C-alpha positions as CSV (number, residue, x, y, z in Angstrom):
1,M,-115.6,-49.9,88.7
2,K,-119.0,-50.7,88.7
3,T,-121.3,-50.1,85.6
4,L,-124.4,-48.6,85.4
5,T,-126.6,-51.7,84.7
6,E,-125.7,-52.1,88.5
7,M,-127.8,-48.5,89.3
8,P,-130.0,-49.4,92.3
9,R,-133.5,-49.3,92.0
10,G,-135.9,-47.4,93.8
11,G,-138.0,-44.7,93.1
12,Y,-136.2,-42.0,95.2
13,V,-132.9,-42.6,92.7
14,V,-132.6,-40.0,90.2
15,A,-130.7,-41.4,87.5
16,P,-129.1,-38.3,86.0
17,V,-127.5,-37.4,89.0
18,W,-126.2,-41.1,89.7
19,K,-125.0,-41.2,86.5
20,A,-123.1,-37.8,86.8
21,M,-121.5,-39.2,90.2
22,K,-120.3,-42.5,88.8
23,V,-118.7,-40.3,86.0
24,L,-117.5,-38.2,89.1
25,E,-116.2,-41.1,90.6
26,F,-114.5,-42.5,87.7
27,V,-112.4,-39.5,87.4
28,A,-111.4,-39.5,90.7
29,E,-110.7,-43.1,91.2
30,S,-108.3,-42.8,87.8
31,G,-106.0,-41.0,89.4
32,R,-105.0,-39.6,86.6
33,A,-106.1,-37.3,83.6
34,V,-108.7,-39.0,81.6
35,S,-110.4,-38.7,78.1
36,M,-114.4,-38.1,77.3
37,T,-113.9,-41.4,75.1
38,E,-112.4,-43.5,78.5
39,V,-115.3,-42.5,80.6
40,A,-118.0,-43.2,78.4
41,N,-116.7,-46.5,77.2
42,A,-115.9,-47.7,81.2
43,L,-119.7,-46.5,82.0
44,G,-121.5,-47.7,78.8
45,L,-122.7,-44.3,78.3
46,P,-122.9,-42.6,75.2
47,K,-120.2,-39.8,74.3
48,T,-123.0,-36.7,74.5
49,T,-124.0,-37.7,77.6
50,V,-120.4,-38.1,79.2
51,F,-119.7,-34.9,77.3
52,R,-122.7,-33.2,79.0
53,Y,-122.1,-34.4,82.3
54,L,-118.0,-33.5,82.3
55,Q,-119.0,-30.1,81.2
56,T,-121.4,-29.8,83.7
57,L,-118.6,-30.9,86.6
58,S,-116.5,-28.9,85.2
59,I,-118.1,-25.9,85.0
60,T,-118.8,-26.1,88.9
61,T,-115.0,-26.8,89.3
62,F,-115.6,-30.1,91.2
63,L,-113.7,-31.2,87.6
64,Q,-111.3,-29.4,85.9
65,H,-111.2,-29.6,82.2
66,N,-107.3,-29.3,80.1
67,V,-108.6,-27.9,76.8
68,S,-105.6,-28.2,75.0
69,Q,-105.5,-32.0,75.6
70,D,-109.0,-32.4,76.1
71,R,-108.7,-34.3,79.3
72,Y,-110.5,-33.8,82.6
73,E,-109.3,-34.3,86.4
74,L,-110.0,-33.6,89.9
75,G,-110.9,-29.9,90.3
76,S,-110.0,-27.4,92.8
77,R,-113.9,-27.5,94.7
78,F,-113.6,-31.4,94.6
79,R,-110.4,-30.8,96.4
80,A,-111.7,-28.1,98.8
81,L,-114.4,-30.6,100.1
82,A,-112.2,-33.4,100.4
83,R,-109.9,-31.2,102.6
84,T,-112.3,-29.7,104.5
85,D,-113.8,-33.5,105.2
86,N,-110.1,-34.0,106.9
87,S,-110.0,-31.4,108.6
88,L,-113.2,-31.7,110.2
89,H,-112.2,-35.7,110.6
90,R,-109.0,-34.3,112.3
91,L,-110.8,-31.6,114.5
92,R,-113.3,-33.8,115.5
93,E,-110.5,-36.3,116.8
94,V,-108.8,-34.0,118.7
95,A,-111.7,-32.3,120.2
96,V,-114.0,-35.4,121.6
97,P,-111.7,-36.5,124.3
98,V,-111.5,-32.7,125.5
99,M,-115.0,-32.6,125.0
100,R,-115.8,-36.1,127.5
101,E,-113.3,-34.7,130.2
102,L,-115.4,-31.3,130.4
103,N,-118.8,-34.0,130.4
104,R,-117.2,-35.5,133.3
105,E,-116.5,-32.5,135.0
106,F,-119.6,-30.6,134.7
107,N,-122.2,-33.1,133.4
108,E,-123.5,-30.5,130.9
109,T,-123.8,-31.0,127.2
110,I,-120.4,-30.0,125.5
111,N,-121.0,-28.7,121.9
112,L,-118.2,-27.9,119.3
113,A,-119.4,-25.9,116.1
114,I,-118.1,-24.7,112.7
115,E,-119.3,-21.6,110.9
116,M,-120.9,-22.4,107.6
117,N,-122.4,-19.7,105.4
118,G,-122.9,-17.3,108.3
119,E,-124.6,-19.7,111.0
120,M,-122.9,-22.2,113.6
121,V,-123.1,-25.9,112.3
122,Y,-122.7,-28.2,115.1
123,I,-120.4,-31.0,114.5
124,E,-120.1,-33.1,117.9
125,V,-122.3,-32.9,120.9
126,I,-122.2,-34.9,124.5
127,E,-124.6,-34.5,126.3
128,A,-125.4,-34.2,130.0
129,T,-126.8,-37.4,131.6
130,R,-129.1,-35.5,134.1
131,A,-133.2,-35.8,133.3
132,L,-132.9,-32.1,133.2
133,R,-130.3,-31.0,130.2
134,I,-130.0,-29.0,127.1
135,Q,-130.2,-31.0,124.1
136,A,-128.7,-30.0,120.5
137,R,-128.3,-32.3,117.3
138,I,-125.3,-33.0,115.1
139,G,-125.6,-31.3,111.5
140,S,-128.4,-28.5,113.1
141,R,-127.8,-24.4,112.1
142,E,-128.1,-21.8,114.8
143,P,-127.3,-18.4,114.2
144,M,-124.1,-16.6,115.1
145,H,-125.9,-13.4,116.9
146,S,-127.9,-15.4,119.3
147,T,-125.8,-18.2,120.3
148,A,-122.6,-18.4,122.6
149,L,-120.9,-20.1,120.2
150,G,-121.1,-17.7,117.3
151,K,-120.4,-14.6,119.3
152,A,-116.9,-16.2,120.1
153,F,-116.7,-17.0,116.8
154,L,-117.8,-13.7,115.5
155,A,-115.6,-11.9,118.4
156,Y,-112.0,-13.2,116.9
157,M,-112.7,-12.9,112.7
158,G,-111.3,-10.0,110.9
159,E,-112.9,-7.0,111.0
160,A,-114.4,-7.1,107.6
161,E,-115.5,-10.7,107.8
162,R,-117.0,-9.8,111.3
163,E,-118.9,-6.7,109.5
164,T,-120.0,-9.1,106.4
165,A,-121.4,-11.0,109.0
166,L,-123.3,-8.3,111.3
167,A,-124.3,-6.7,107.9
168,G,-128.0,-8.3,108.1
169,S,-130.8,-8.3,110.0
170,L,-130.5,-10.2,113.8
171,S,-133.4,-12.3,113.4
172,P,-134.6,-12.7,117.3
173,K,-135.1,-16.4,118.3
174,T,-136.6,-15.5,121.6
175,Y,-137.5,-12.4,123.0
176,R,-134.0,-11.9,125.0
177,T,-132.0,-12.3,121.4
178,I,-129.6,-8.7,121.0
179,R,-131.1,-7.1,118.0
180,D,-129.5,-4.3,118.0
181,S,-125.9,-4.6,116.1
182,K,-124.0,-1.8,118.3
183,V,-125.0,-3.7,121.6
184,L,-123.8,-6.8,120.1
185,R,-120.5,-4.8,118.8
186,R,-120.2,-4.4,122.8
187,Q,-120.7,-7.3,123.6
188,L,-117.7,-9.1,121.4
189,S,-115.4,-6.4,122.4
190,E,-116.3,-7.9,125.8
191,V,-115.7,-11.3,124.6
192,Q,-112.1,-10.4,123.2
193,K,-111.5,-9.3,126.6
194,T,-112.5,-12.0,128.4
195,G,-112.1,-14.7,126.0
196,Y,-115.5,-16.2,126.2
197,A,-119.1,-15.7,125.6
198,I,-122.2,-16.1,127.8
199,E,-125.6,-15.9,126.5
200,T,-129.4,-16.3,128.4
201,G,-132.0,-17.4,126.7
202,E,-131.1,-15.6,123.7
203,N,-131.5,-18.6,121.4
204,E,-133.1,-21.1,123.7
205,D,-135.7,-20.2,126.3
206,G,-134.0,-21.3,129.8
207,A,-131.0,-22.4,128.7
208,V,-127.5,-20.5,129.4
209,C,-124.4,-21.2,127.1
210,I,-120.7,-20.3,127.6
211,G,-118.6,-20.7,124.7
212,V,-115.1,-20.0,123.6
213,P,-113.4,-20.1,120.4
214,I,-110.5,-22.6,118.9
215,L,-108.1,-20.4,117.0
216,D,-105.3,-21.4,114.5
217,D,-101.7,-20.4,114.6
218,L,-102.9,-16.9,113.1
219,S,-105.4,-16.1,116.0
220,C,-108.4,-17.0,113.6
221,P,-111.1,-19.1,114.8
222,V,-111.5,-22.6,112.9
223,A,-114.2,-23.8,115.5
224,A,-116.2,-23.0,119.0
225,L,-116.9,-25.0,121.6
226,S,-119.9,-24.5,124.7
227,L,-121.1,-25.7,127.4
228,S,-125.0,-25.7,127.8
229,V,-126.9,-25.5,131.0
230,P,-130.4,-25.2,131.9
231,E,-131.2,-21.9,133.6
232,Q,-132.1,-22.6,137.1
233,R,-128.7,-24.2,137.3
234,R,-126.9,-21.3,136.7
235,T,-124.5,-20.1,139.3
236,E,-121.9,-17.8,139.1
237,T,-119.0,-19.9,140.5
238,M,-120.3,-22.3,137.7
239,L,-119.6,-20.0,135.4
240,S,-116.5,-19.0,136.7
241,K,-115.2,-22.8,136.8
242,A,-117.0,-23.7,133.3
243,S,-115.2,-20.4,131.4
244,D,-111.9,-21.2,132.8
245,A,-112.5,-25.1,132.2
246,L,-113.5,-24.2,128.6
247,K,-110.7,-21.8,127.9
248,S,-108.3,-24.1,128.7
249,A,-110.1,-26.8,126.5
250,G,-109.9,-24.4,123.7
251,L,-106.1,-24.1,124.2
252,I,-105.5,-27.1,124.1
253,I,-107.5,-28.7,121.1
254,A,-105.7,-25.8,119.1
255,Q,-102.3,-26.6,120.3
256,R,-102.9,-30.4,119.4
257,M,-104.2,-29.2,115.9
258,R,-101.0,-27.8,115.7
259,E,-98.8,-30.4,116.9
260,G,-100.5,-33.4,115.1
261,Y,-101.7,-35.2,118.3
262,V,-102.5,-38.7,118.3
263,L,-104.7,-40.7,120.3
């Protein structure tokens, strides 16, 4: 265990935050409930300082405070983040080979995204090798209502969740963005029938995107997969082939997630 004398130097290091992270790290690596005194002695910090860090981490549920024993252990928030990280790692591990196959077949950009706080967050992107291509960045966020990824996800959410997601204003990304919730609901009903969503220039001018959901064993969406293509390469034949291929890919990823597929 590193002591606080090894704190890195630099103008961008916030000492209290770094110390709080060391407290969290000590509890996590201990593998058991620990007392405030143990933490203070291990890190060489005053007990009053450690107490404040432990209480703050407990209030935010990164730690859990057993009041009767006055000991601290990992909390629900920390464990939830760890599970999320494991789930995302598993999703990428399963999805990337399938995405590469789609990329090789169509030579267009393939995207994988999850929903987070009412937005679609790109967690994997495999770009086309063509000079003219649609580009996306891992970690970028886009609205649900203006993307094929988001519409595919929205269509398969529970009704209450979907209504909550649609409760706010539908901000425009381009002049083509659907801003009428009634129109959007009709689109989502169509997505439920066809199994895929298509948007043309609603999120980015000159771009066409086809998206499908990746569903769990309860038919709830856990992610969405899409193919993005410049509008000038859009043809009905391409859209038909791509939508069929994406639906098959979504089913393969979902099945492999359930079956514990190993590369």
